[in-house]
N, C-alpha and C positions, 0 to 999 in steps of 0.2 A: 644961653638963656635957660634951657631946660635943665642943664646940670646945676646951675646956681639955685633954681627953684627946688630941685630935689634935695639939696643941702639945707635950704631954708625951712622946709616943712618939718623935719625932725627937730630942728632948733626951736621952732615955734611951739611944738608940742611940749618940749621940755620946759620952756619958759612959762607956758600956760598951765603947768601942772598944779592942780588944786591941793594936793596933799591930803585929800579926804578919802578914806577907804570906803568901799562899798558897804552898805548897811549902817553907815554912821548915824543917820537919823533914827533908825530903829534901835541901835545900841544906846543912844542917849536917853531913851525912855526907861532903861533898866538900871537899877542900882542894887541888884540882888547878887550876892556872891561875886563871882569872877565876871559875870556878864556886865556889859556896859561899854561906855566910850571912855577911852583912856588917852591922855595927852602928856607928852614929856619929851625926853631926849634919848639918843643912843650915842655911844662912844666906842671907838675901836681901840682895843688893847694893842693891836699890831702896828698901826700907823698914826694913832692919835686923832684921826678924822672923827667928826661928830656932826650931829644935826638934829632936827626936830623929828618927832615920832608920834604917830597916832595909831591907836588900835581900836577896832570894833570887835567886841567879843559877844558871840551869840550862842545859844544852846543848839546842840545837834541831838535830835530825837532818835532813840533806838527802839527797835521792836524785836524781841521783848526788852523792856527797860532794864538798865543796869542798876546796881544798888545806888541809893540816893547820895551816898558819900563819895561816889566814884563815877565820873561821867565824862563825856567828850564835849568840847566846845570848839567852835570855829573862830580862829584868831585871824583877823584881817589887818595886816600891818601896812602902814604907809610911812616911809622914811624920806627925809629930805637932807640934802647936803649942798654946800657951796651956794646957798641961798636961792638957787634957781632950779636945781635938779631934784627929782624925786622918783621913787620906784615903790611898787607895792607887791605884796604876795600874801597868800593865805596858807594856813596849815591847820590841821585838826590836832588838838592837844588834849591830853588826858588830864583831868582835874580831879584832885582828891582833897576833901575837907580835912583839915588838920587841927582845927580849933573852932571856937564859937564864931570868930570873924576872920579866919585865915584858911588859905588853900595853897596847895602846890600845883604846878602845871608842868607838863613836859610834852614835847612834840617834835616831829622832824618832817622834813620834806626834801625830796630830791629836786634841786633847782636846775639840774643839768650841768654838764661839764663846763659850759661857757660861763656859768654864773657861780661856780665854786662847789658843785656837787651837792652833797647832803647838808642841809642847814638844820641844826638842832637848837632848841630853845628850852631852857628850864628856868622856872621862876617861882616866886611866892607872891601871893596877894594877902595883905594884912590891912583890913579896913579899906581905906581909900588909896593905898599905896601898892603899886605893882612894880616889883624889881625882878629882873631876869638877866640871864647870861645867854649869849648866843655863840655858836661855834660853827664854822664852815671851813673848807679847805683853805680859802684865801683870806679869811678874817675871823676874828673872835672879839667879843667885847661885852658891854653891859647896856641894858635898857632900863630906864627909870621913868615911871609914869604915875600920874595922879588921876583919879576918877573925875570925869567931867560931870557936873551937876545935871541931874535928870531934867528933861523937858517933858511936860505933860503930853499925853496922846491927843491927836487932833479930834 
């Protein structure tokens, strides 16, 4: 009985996965630059797997401040696959303004040997479109998202 309940609890967690990254509500209130809530998909170039993707992007404040066209953002990703599984992680990415309504971003994070080592992400934001490539030891692919419309502050 104990053994079956130990197997059931992780399965319940995976099925109950909301797919909403931390700071999602806060991110939905922003539509400035790269900041905001993003919704879309990811697709692996290695095995063809794909799924839903959400990202909450918020500003990271520096002291002293960096130049206004070059700054760091916190990217919190939540990806789903197989309709019931999901996982999330965050990384600090460097953002650089490249035009009136466009930015580039790049960042990396060591996810540990068990999860593929260093994960890197590079992308562009143009208006309400966010396109990026990701690369890790065990996988690489694309992410495509659109900005979620802002919700007013409470």
